[in-house]
C-alpha positions in Angstrom: 83.6 68.2 97.2 84.7 69.9 100.4 82.6 70.4 103.6 82.5 74.1 102.9 81.1 73.5 99.4 78.5 71.1 100.7 77.4 73.6 103.4 77.1 76.3 100.7 74.9 74.0 98.5 72.8 73.1 101.5 72.2 76.8 102.3 71.3 77.6 98.7 68.8 74.7 98.6 67.0 76.3 101.6 67.0 79.9 100.3 69.7 81.0 102.6 72.8 82.7 101.5 75.3 80.2 100.1 79.0 80.4 100.4 81.6 78.4 98.4 85.3 78.5 99.1 88.1 78.0 96.5 91.9 77.7 96.7 94.8 77.8 94.3 95.0 78.8 90.6 92.5 76.1 89.6 90.0 77.1 92.3 90.2 80.8 91.2 89.6 79.8 87.6 86.4 78.1 88.8 85.2 81.4 90.3 86.0 83.3 87.0 84.1 80.6 85.0 81.1 81.0 87.4 81.0 84.7 86.4 80.2 83.6 82.8 77.2 81.3 83.7 74.6 84.1 83.2 74.9 86.7 80.4 74.7 89.6 82.8 77.2 92.5 83.2 80.1 92.1 85.7 81.0 94.9 88.1 84.5 94.6 89.5 87.0 96.3 91.7 90.6 95.0 91.2 94.3 95.7 90.6 95.8 94.0 87.6 99.2 94.3 89.2 98.2 92.0 92.1 97.3 89.0 89.9 99.6 86.0 90.1 101.4 85.7 86.6 100.1 82.2 85.5 96.5 83.2 86.5 96.9 86.6 84.6 98.0 84.7 81.5 94.9 82.5 81.7 92.6 85.5 82.3 94.1 87.3 79.3 94.2 84.4 76.9 91.1 82.3 77.9 88.7 84.0 80.2 88.4 87.4 78.5 87.9 85.7 75.1 85.1 83.5 76.6 83.5 86.6 78.2 83.6 88.5 75.0 82.3 85.6 73.0 79.3 85.5 75.4 78.9 89.3 75.0 79.2 89.9 78.8 80.3 93.5 79.4 82.3 94.5 82.4 82.7 97.7 84.4 85.9 97.9 86.4 87.4 100.2 88.9 91.2 99.5 89.0 94.1 101.0 90.8 96.9 102.5 88.7 100.0 100.6 87.7 101.8 99.8 84.4 99.8 96.6 84.3 96.6 98.6 84.6 97.6 100.9 81.7 98.0 97.8 79.5 94.7 96.3 80.8 92.9 99.6 80.1 94.3 99.9 76.6 92.3 96.7 75.7 89.0 97.9 77.1 87.2 98.2 73.7 88.0 94.7 72.4 87.4 93.3 75.9 83.9 94.7 76.2 85.1 96.5 79.3 85.0 100.0 80.7 87.6 100.8 83.3 88.0 103.8 85.6 91.6 104.0 86.8 92.2 105.5 90.2 95.5 106.4 91.9 97.0 103.4 93.7 98.5 105.8 96.3 95.1 107.0 97.3 93.0 103.9 96.7 95.1 100.7 97.2 93.3 97.6 96.0 94.9 94.2 97.0 92.1 91.8 96.0 89.2 91.6 93.5 85.5 91.9 94.2 83.1 90.8 91.4 79.4 91.3 91.3 77.8 89.2 88.7 74.8 87.0 87.7 71.6 87.5 89.7 72.9 87.5 93.3 76.6 86.5 93.2 79.5 88.2 94.8 83.1 86.9 94.5 85.9 87.9 96.7 89.3 86.9 95.2 92.8 87.2 96.7 95.0 86.2 93.8 98.5 86.9 95.0 100.8 83.9 95.0 101.0 84.2 98.9 97.2 84.1 99.5 95.4 82.5 96.6 91.8 82.0 97.9 88.4 83.0 96.9 84.8 83.0 98.1 81.5 83.2 96.2 78.4 84.3 98.1 75.0 83.9 96.6 72.8 86.4 98.5 70.2 88.8 97.2 70.6 91.2 100.1 74.4 91.2 99.9 74.4 91.6 96.1 72.0 94.6 96.3 74.1 96.3 99.0 77.4 95.6 97.2 76.0 96.8 93.9 75.0 100.1 95.6 78.5 100.4 97.0 79.9 99.8 93.5 77.6 102.5 92.0 78.7 104.9 94.7 82.4 104.0 94.1 81.9 104.3 90.3 80.4 107.8 90.6 83.1 109.0 93.0 86.0 107.3 91.1 85.2 109.6 88.2 86.6 112.5 90.3 89.9 110.7 90.6 90.0 109.1 87.2 93.3 108.7 85.4 91.4 107.1 82.4 89.0 108.2 79.6 85.6 109.5 80.3 83.4 106.7 81.9 79.7 106.2 81.7 77.3 105.6 84.6 76.6 101.9 85.4 73.1 100.6 84.7 
């Protein structure tokens, strides 16, 4: 356990926003596993093209299957790429809905996940900067979910994908 993790647990115990830090492929896998703790929808902004290859393989072959088995739906805003096209083709069996937006207009270099009751994950998964942070904060979650809903609504105007639905 790192000092940062202990500080995050201390803050959570005293009803203050908690922050946990993670590094490397194994650390990022821990973040993704955390998104499956509660059976609540996941709201994400990401770029499949930015994901480090070994992590992408684990996400495709392990994580998504676990998420589907737990019946956890995902709504995703993703920037366009050939990887995103492949990702989007698997939306139905992955219990996912994706709005694809033009990479040239909306570059996305990291992932933001809103999940559980109050959790927000910020993930940089390139091989050069493989770090992540989980925040547990009701106020931050509410505000970030509002940003996501605004982005989801606006993303429809630029959508390169099928007709999306409005998030709940």
